[in-house]
VEXMI-47820 format. One record per atom (N, C-alpha, C): y, x, z. Coordinates in steps of 0.2 Angstrom, whole numbers, padded with zeros to 4 digits, always signed. Each point is the difference from the previous one (the first is absolute). Example, Ala and Ser with C-alpha at 12.3 -4.5 7.8 and 13.67 -1.06 7.14 Angstrom:
% residues 2
-0028+0066+0039/+0006-0004+0000/+0006+0004+0000/+0005-0002-0004/+0006+0004+0001/+0005-0004+0003/
This chain:
% residues 86
+0069-0111+0215/+0003-0003-0005/-0005+0000-0006/+0000-0005-0004/-0005-0001-0005/+0004+0001-0007/-0003+0002-0005/+0004+0001-0006/-0001-0007-0004/+0005-0002-0003/-0001-0006-0004/-0005+0001-0006/-0004-0005-0001/-0005+0000-0005/+0003-0003-0006/-0001+0003-0006/+0002-0002-0007/-0006-0002-0004/+0000-0005-0003/-0005-0002-0005/+0001+0004-0006/-0005+0000-0004/+0000+0004-0007/+0005-0004-0004/+0001-0006+0000/+0004-0004-0004/+0007+0001+0001/+0002+0003+0006/+0007+0001+0002/+0002+0007-0004/-0005+0005+0000/+0001+0006-0002/-0005+0003-0005/-0001-0003-0006/-0005+0001-0005/+0001+0008-0002/-0005+0003-0002/+0000+0006-0002/+0003+0000-0007/+0004+0005+0000/+0004+0001-0007/-0005+0001-0006/+0001-0003-0005/-0004+0000-0006/+0001+0007-0003/-0006+0003-0001/+0000+0007-0003/+0001+0000-0008/+0004+0004-0002/+0001+0001-0007/-0006+0002-0003/-0001-0002-0007/-0006+0002-0003/+0001+0008-0002/-0006+0003+0000/+0000+0007-0002/+0002+0001-0007/+0004+0004-0002/+0002+0002-0007/-0003+0006-0002/-0006+0000-0003/-0003+0006-0003/+0003+0003-0006/+0000+0006+0000/+0003+0003-0007/-0004-0001-0006/+0003+0001-0006/-0004-0001-0006/-0005+0005+0000/-0005-0001-0005/-0005+0005-0001/+0004+0007-0002/-0002+0005+0002/+0003+0007-0002/-0001+0001-0007/+0005+0003-0003/+0000+0002-0007/-0004+0006-0001/-0003+0001-0006/-0004+0006-0001/+0004+0006+0000/-0002+0005+0003/+0004+0007+0001/-0003+0004-0006/-0005-0001-0003/-0003+0005-0005/-0005+0005+0003/+0000+0000+0006/-0004+0005+0004/-0006-0004+0002/-0007+0001-0002/-0005-0005+0001/-0002+0000+0008/+0001+0006+0004/-0001+0000+0006/+0004-0004+0004/+0007+0001-0002/+0005-0004+0004/-0001-0008-0001/-0001-0001-0007/-0001-0007-0002/-0006-0003+0004/-0005+0003+0001/-0006-0002+0003/+0002-0002+0007/+0004+0005+0004/+0002-0001+0007/+0004-0006+0001/+0005-0001-0005/+0005-0005+0001/-0004-0007-0002/-0005+0001-0004/-0004-0007-0001/-0003-0002+0006/-0001+0004+0005/-0003-0002+0007/+0005-0005+0003/+0006+0000-0001/+0005-0004+0003/-0001-0007-0002/-0003-0002-0006/-0001-0007-0002/-0004-0003+0005/-0005+0003+0004/-0004-0004+0004/+0002-0001+0007/+0006+0003+0002/+0003+0000+0007/+0003-0008+0001/+0002-0003-0005/+0003-0007+0002/-0006-0005+0002/-0005+0001-0004/-0006-0005+0001/-0004+0002+0006/+0001+0006+0003/-0005+0002+0006/+0004-0002+0006/-0005-0001+0006/+0003-0001+0006/+0004+0005+0003/+0005-0001+0004/+0005+0004+0002/-0003+0006+0004/-0005-0002+0004/-0004+0006+0004/-0003+0005-0005/-0001-0002-0006/-0003+0005-0005/+0005+0005-0004/+0007-0002+0001/+0005+0003-0003/+0000+0008+0002/-0001+0002+0006/+0001+0007+0001/-0005+0004-0003/-0007-0002-0001/-0005+0003-0003/+0002+0000-0008/+0003-0005-0003/+0001+0000-0006/+0006+0005-0002/+0005+0001+0004/+0006+0004+0000/-0002+0007+0001/-0006+0002+0004/-0002+0006+0001/-0004+0002-0007/-0004-0004-0003/-0003+0001-0006/+0005+0002-0005/+0005-0004-0001/+0005+0001-0005/+0004+0007+0001/+0002+0001+0006/+0003+0007+0002/-0005+0005-0002/-0006+0000+0002/-0005+0005-0002/-0001+0001-0008/+0000-0005-0003/+0000+0000-0007/+0006+0003-0003/+0006-0001+0002/+0005+0003-0002/+0001+0007+0001/-0003+0002+0007/+0000+0008+0001/-0004+0003-0005/-0006-0003-0001/-0005+0003-0005/+0003+0001-0007/+0004-0005-0002/+0004+0000-0006/+0005+0006+0000/+0003+0001+0006/+0005+0006+0000/-0004+0006+0000/-0006+0001+0003/-0003+0006+0000/-0004+0002-0006/+0000-0005-0004/-0004+0002-0007/+0004+0004-0004/-0004+0005-0003/+0003+0004-0005/+0002-0004-0006/+0006+0001-0003/+0002-0004-0005/-0004+0002-0007/-0002-0005-0003/-0004+0001-0006/-0008+0001+0001/-0002+0000+0006/-0007+0001+0002/-0002-0006+0003/-0007-0003-0001/-0002-0005+0004/+0001+0001+0008/+0000-0005+0004/+0001+0001+0007/-0007+0001+0002/-0001+0004+0006/-0006+0000+0003/+0001-0004+0007/-0004-0005+0001/+0001-0004+0006/-0001+0003+0006/+0004-0001+0005/+0000+0004+0006/-0007-0001+0004/-0003-0005-0001/-0006-0001+0003/-0006+0004-0003/+0001+0003-0007/-0005+0003-0003/+0000+0008+0001/-0005+0002+0004/+0000+0008+0001/+0000+0004-0006/+0004+0005+0000/+0000+0005-0006/-0006+0004+0000/-0002+0002-0006/-0006+0005+0000/+0002+0006+0003/-0005+0004+0003/+0001+0006+0004/+0003+0005-0005/+0004+0004+0002/+0003+0005-0005/+0007-0003-0002/+0001-0006-0001/+0007-0003-0002/+0005+0000+0006/+0005+0002-0002/+0006+0000+0005/+0006-0003-0003/
């Protein structure tokens, strides 16, 4: 038996709805969190295959903000601390 063949005009692909991106994040008052959330602005314009890396960067920036001592400037994760500091 052979399967009936259908042309694309008989079964067109359903139209995909437009992606609804959220509005720009409101400032939180925490400069590290605001900087991390600001990275979300570039997601909509970037290719989908790059979204994973962007979200990883945002996640890491938020973790850095959570790990920062309140009231002290953040030490970037990639900057080694001088010997003797713990």
